C-alpha positions as a Markdown table, in Angstrom:
| # | Residue | x | y | z |
|---|---|---|---|---|
| 1 | Met | 81.5 | 107.1 | 86.9 |
| 2 | Pro | 83.7 | 108.9 | 89.5 |
| 3 | Pro | 87.1 | 107.5 | 90.1 |
| 4 | Phe | 87.7 | 105.0 | 92.9 |
| 5 | Phe | 90.6 | 105.2 | 95.3 |
| 6 | Leu | 92.2 | 102.7 | 97.6 |
| 7 | Phe | 92.5 | 104.0 | 101.1 |
| 8 | Gly | 94.6 | 102.2 | 103.6 |
| 9 | Leu | 95.1 | 102.2 | 107.4 |
| 10 | Glu | 97.8 | 100.1 | 108.8 |
| 11 | Ala | 97.2 | 99.7 | 112.5 |
| 12 | Ile | 98.5 | 97.5 | 115.1 |
| 13 | Asn | 98.2 | 93.7 | 115.4 |
| 14 | Pro | 97.2 | 92.8 | 118.9 |
| 15 | His | 99.7 | 89.9 | 118.8 |
| 16 | Lys | 102.6 | 92.1 | 117.7 |
| 17 | Pro | 102.2 | 95.6 | 119.2 |
| 18 | Ser | 103.3 | 98.6 | 117.2 |
| 19 | Asp | 103.6 | 102.2 | 118.0 |
| 20 | Tyr | 102.1 | 103.9 | 114.9 |
| 21 | Leu | 99.2 | 104.3 | 112.5 |
| 22 | Lys | 100.1 | 104.6 | 108.8 |
| 23 | Phe | 97.7 | 106.1 | 106.3 |
| 24 | Ser | 97.9 | 105.6 | 102.5 |
| 25 | Leu | 96.0 | 106.4 | 99.3 |
| 26 | Asp | 96.4 | 104.1 | 96.3 |
| 27 | Asn | 99.3 | 102.4 | 98.1 |
| 28 | Glu | 101.2 | 105.7 | 98.5 |
| 29 | Glu | 101.9 | 106.5 | 102.2 |
| 30 | Leu | 100.3 | 109.8 | 103.2 |
| 31 | Gly | 101.4 | 110.0 | 106.7 |
| 32 | Thr | 102.3 | 108.2 | 109.9 |
| 33 | Val | 101.0 | 109.0 | 113.4 |
| 34 | Thr | 103.2 | 108.0 | 116.3 |
| 35 | Pro | 101.7 | 109.1 | 119.7 |
| 36 | Asn | 104.0 | 110.0 | 122.6 |
| 37 | Asp | 103.7 | 108.4 | 126.0 |
| 38 | Gln | 100.4 | 110.3 | 126.6 |
| 39 | Gly | 98.9 | 108.4 | 123.6 |
| 40 | Phe | 96.1 | 109.6 | 121.5 |
| 41 | Trp | 94.6 | 111.4 | 124.5 |
| 42 | Gly | 97.6 | 113.7 | 124.7 |
| 43 | Leu | 98.0 | 113.9 | 120.9 |
| 44 | Gly | 94.4 | 115.0 | 120.6 |
| 45 | Gly | 94.8 | 117.7 | 123.3 |
| 46 | Phe | 91.6 | 116.4 | 125.0 |
| 47 | Ser | 92.7 | 117.7 | 128.5 |
| 48 | Ala | 93.0 | 121.2 | 127.1 |
| 49 | Ile | 89.5 | 120.9 | 125.5 |
| 50 | Asn | 87.9 | 119.6 | 128.7 |
| 51 | Pro | 90.2 | 119.7 | 131.7 |
| 52 | Thr | 87.7 | 117.8 | 133.9 |
| 53 | Ala | 87.3 | 114.8 | 131.5 |
| 54 | Glu | 89.1 | 111.6 | 132.4 |
| 55 | Asn | 91.1 | 109.8 | 129.7 |
| 56 | Pro | 88.9 | 106.8 | 128.8 |
| 57 | Trp | 92.0 | 105.0 | 127.5 |
| 58 | Arg | 94.2 | 105.5 | 130.6 |
| 59 | Phe | 94.4 | 101.7 | 131.2 |
| 60 | Gly | 95.4 | 100.9 | 127.6 |
| 61 | Thr | 98.7 | 101.3 | 125.8 |
| 62 | Lys | 99.7 | 104.5 | 124.2 |
| 63 | Met | 98.0 | 103.2 | 121.0 |
| 64 | Ala | 94.6 | 103.1 | 122.8 |
| 65 | Pro | 91.9 | 103.0 | 121.6 |
| 66 | Phe | 93.5 | 101.3 | 118.6 |
| 67 | Asp | 95.1 | 98.6 | 120.7 |
| 68 | Gln | 91.9 | 96.6 | 120.6 |
| 69 | Glu | 89.2 | 95.7 | 118.0 |
| 70 | Phe | 87.4 | 98.8 | 116.6 |
| 71 | Tyr | 84.8 | 99.6 | 114.0 |
| 72 | Phe | 85.1 | 101.6 | 110.8 |
| 73 | Leu | 82.6 | 104.4 | 110.4 |
| 74 | Met | 82.1 | 105.6 | 106.8 |
| 75 | Asn | 79.6 | 108.4 | 106.4 |
| 76 | Leu | 79.1 | 111.9 | 105.1 |
| 77 | Ala | 78.5 | 113.3 | 108.6 |
| 78 | Val | 75.8 | 115.7 | 107.3 |
| 79 | Gly | 74.0 | 117.2 | 110.2 |
| 80 | Gly | 76.8 | 116.2 | 112.5 |
| 81 | Val | 78.0 | 118.3 | 115.4 |
| 82 | Asn | 81.5 | 116.9 | 115.9 |
| 83 | Gly | 83.3 | 119.9 | 114.4 |
| 84 | Tyr | 84.0 | 118.5 | 110.9 |
| 85 | Phe | 81.7 | 121.2 | 109.6 |
| 86 | Pro | 82.4 | 124.5 | 111.4 |
| 87 | Asp | 79.5 | 126.9 | 111.8 |
| 88 | Asp | 81.5 | 129.6 | 110.1 |
| 89 | Gly | 82.6 | 127.4 | 107.2 |
| 90 | Val | 82.2 | 128.6 | 103.6 |
| 91 | Asn | 80.6 | 126.2 | 101.2 |
| 92 | Ala | 78.1 | 126.0 | 98.4 |
| 93 | Gly | 74.6 | 126.0 | 99.8 |
| 94 | Gly | 75.6 | 127.1 | 103.3 |
| 95 | Lys | 75.1 | 125.1 | 106.5 |
| 96 | Pro | 71.5 | 124.9 | 107.7 |
| 97 | Trp | 72.4 | 123.8 | 111.3 |
| 98 | Ile | 74.6 | 124.9 | 114.1 |
| 99 | Asn | 76.9 | 122.6 | 116.1 |
| 100 | Thr | 75.1 | 123.4 | 119.4 |
| 101 | Ser | 71.7 | 122.5 | 118.1 |
| 102 | Pro | 70.1 | 119.5 | 119.9 |
| 103 | Gln | 68.3 | 118.7 | 116.6 |
| 104 | Ala | 71.1 | 119.2 | 114.1 |
| 105 | Ser | 70.0 | 116.3 | 111.8 |
| 106 | Thr | 66.5 | 117.7 | 111.7 |
| 107 | Asp | 67.8 | 121.2 | 111.0 |
| 108 | Phe | 69.8 | 119.7 | 108.1 |
| 109 | Trp | 66.8 | 118.0 | 106.6 |
| 110 | Asn | 64.6 | 121.0 | 107.0 |
| 111 | Gly | 67.2 | 123.1 | 105.2 |
| 112 | Arg | 67.3 | 120.9 | 102.2 |
| 113 | Ser | 66.2 | 123.7 | 99.9 |
| 114 | Gln | 69.7 | 125.2 | 100.6 |
| 115 | Trp | 71.9 | 122.2 | 100.1 |
| 116 | Leu | 70.0 | 119.7 | 97.9 |
| 117 | Pro | 70.5 | 121.7 | 94.7 |
| 118 | Thr | 74.3 | 121.5 | 95.2 |
| 119 | Trp | 74.1 | 117.7 | 95.1 |
| 120 | His | 72.9 | 117.7 | 91.4 |
| 121 | Ile | 70.7 | 114.6 | 91.9 |
| 122 | Asp | 69.1 | 115.1 | 88.5 |
| 123 | Glu | 72.5 | 114.4 | 86.8 |
| 124 | Asn | 73.6 | 110.8 | 86.4 |
| 125 | Asn | 71.3 | 109.6 | 89.2 |
| 126 | Gly | 73.2 | 111.9 | 91.6 |
| 127 | Glu | 76.3 | 109.6 | 91.4 |
| 128 | Ser | 78.7 | 112.6 | 91.1 |
| 129 | Ser | 77.7 | 113.7 | 94.6 |
| 130 | Ser | 77.4 | 110.3 | 96.3 |
| 131 | Leu | 79.5 | 108.5 | 98.7 |
| 132 | Leu | 80.2 | 105.3 | 96.7 |
| 133 | Val | 81.9 | 102.4 | 98.4 |
| 134 | Asp | 82.9 | 99.5 | 96.2 |
| 135 | Tyr | 84.0 | 97.3 | 99.0 |
| 136 | Val | 85.8 | 97.2 | 102.4 |
| 137 | Lys | 88.5 | 94.7 | 103.0 |
| 138 | Val | 89.9 | 94.1 | 106.5 |
| 139 | Trp | 92.5 | 91.6 | 107.4 |
| 140 | Ala | 95.0 | 90.8 | 110.2 |
| 141 | Val | 98.5 | 89.5 | 109.7 |
């Protein structure tokens, strides 16, 4: 069985505002993000990416959007067009979709002859290439 790791995200408590996000792996701090007065909008450089876009968090604190309840999204993002998989990236099996495709998920599935062999699904029920989540624990202090 693949090893399991404890990932941590220490965010803010709505009743006790903070000015950072802290990330950890197996209780070892990996990094802290402290946005400036422009918040995560400025930190992400979104105005440079799209100068006509309005900051959707402009009425929040500099910790917005993390200054309110939010959802965790855990996925592999296969077939995604958010830039996590660049079109010119080098990886086993190649990338059977492009980020500008309006049907990237379908392109991914149709290209399964390229990537499916890299998943080794015939070995140990494919567990060595799976996203396995034992549990998710969320609490507020």
